[in-house]
Structure formats: C-alpha cells, structure tokens
N, C-alpha and C positions, 0 to 999 in steps of 0.2 A: 041500509047504507046511511052513513053520516058524513055529509060533505062540508068542507070548509070552503066557502066561496071567496075568491080573491078578486078585487076590482081596484079602480083607481084610488079609492079611499083607504085601502089597507095593504097595498102591495109595494109601497115605496120603502126603501131601506130605513129611512128616518122614522117612518111610522111603525115599522116592524119592531124597532128597538126602543121606541119612546116609552118611558116609564120603566126601563130596565137598568140593571147594574152594569154600566159601561164606562170604560176608561178610553178616552180618545187621545191618541198620541200624534203630534205633528213633528215633522223633521226639524222645524225651527226651534223645537225644544219645549213648546207649550204642551202641558198634559192636563186634560180636562177630566174631571170626575162628574158623571151625570148627577143631576139633582137628587135622584133616588139613592144613588150610592153615597153621596155626600150626607144625606139625611140619615141613612142607615148606619153609617160610621160615626154619626154624631159630630161631624166636622164643622167648625165655624171659622171665619176669617181669623188668622193668627195662629190657629192650631197647626201642628206639624205632622208630616208623614215621611216615611222612608220607603224606599224601593229596594228589593233584594232579589238576587239571582241565585238559584241553586247550582253550586259548582258541579255537583254530580249529574245534574240534568239541566244543561245550559238553556233549554227552551222554557224552563219553568221560572216564571217571574212572579213576585209577590209584592204586596204593599201592606204597610201597617202604620197605625198611629204611634206617635212617640212624643215624649216630653223633652227629648234631647235637643239642645240648641242647634245641633248640626242637621236636624231634619229639615225638609223643605217646607216652607211656610205657605199655608193656604191663603190665597189672595182674597180680597173683598170683592166678590162677584155674586150678585143676587141670583143669577141663573144656574150656577154650578160651583163646585170646588175646583180650583186650578192652581197649578204651580208650574215652575219652569226649570228645565235642565236639559240642554241639547245633547249632552253626552249620554244620559240615561235614555232619552227619547230615541236617539240613534241606535243604541244597543238593542232596545226593545223592537224597533222597526226592522233592524237587520235580522234579529232572531226569527221574526215572523215573515221575513222576505217581502217586506212592503216598502215601496219606493218613497212615498211622500207622507201619507197620512192614513190612519185607520183607527177604528174603534175596536175594542176588545171587551167581551163579556168578562165579568168577575164572579168567581164562585161565591155562593151565598154563605156557605159554612167555612169559617177560617180553620187553619191548621195551627197548632201550637208549635212554636219554635223559640227556644230561649226565653220562655215566659211571655212571649208576645203572641197576639192573635194575628196571623198573617193570612191575607186574602189573595188567592191565586188569580193572576191575570191570565185568561185563557187565550193563548196566541194561535190556536189551531184554526180558527175560523174568523179571520179579520173582517171587519165590517168596513167596506170602502167608504171613504169620506171625501168630499170636495171634488168628485169626478163629474164630468159632463159627458153625456152620451149624445153623439151626433151621427146620424145615419147608421145606427147599429154599432158604432165603434166607440170605445172608451178612450177619452183623451186624457 
C-alpha cells in the first residue's frame, strides 16, 4: 500500500495549487496568471494576451500570446501576470457557474488555431478563492 498523507501543511487549497498553471478570475474583472504560468508562457510586463471562446463548445475557453495592440496588456506585478476585463471575467465565471471568484487550471500543451498556440482554461473544476469557512459553512 502507498499512502498519501494529508495534514494541515498540505491540505489547504492554496497549497494544493501552489506552483501550478492557474488562472484566477475575479468578478471585478481582474484576471491573474500564476507565476508558474506567466514564466512558462514567457510573459513580461507590457506583453499582450487574448482570450478566446470556442463557439461550438461554449464552455471551452483559451488564452494565447499576441503582438496585436488590441490584446490585453500584462501589468507590472512581480508576483504574477495580470490583466483586467470585467466582460471577459464575467463570461468565464458564468460559464463555470461561479459567483464571485475562482481559479482554473490551464492545460500544459497548447492547441494550434489560426497559427496561434492556444492554452485551454479548464473550467470543469473551479478552485474556490476568497471564501471563508465558519462553523462548517462557506460564506
């Protein structure tokens, strides 16, 4: 038998996803790319990204680097990559059926579309963010 032991040190959601490829989306419009994801995509402040939705599969969302001036500019933040757009954030959270804020894993391997490497944002298992548990209830 090979047991994985969970304790206070490794069972908090923030610890479970630390060092992973995660996009965190807030209803206020701020979209954070984890430091790992930012580094893997080679994003620096001033670089641009776009977000895309598959019209044939409305729950499939993607992001990709772009040189287009219409792309969202990555802000100067030493902790992570981030940009803001409340319309896109709202559509992603609505598709995932999340009320306020959640993180989403991002596929490691991109898919090619229109000559771009697009990374799928996995909406199936949202990672709750910013929730407090009191007496067993999530507020």
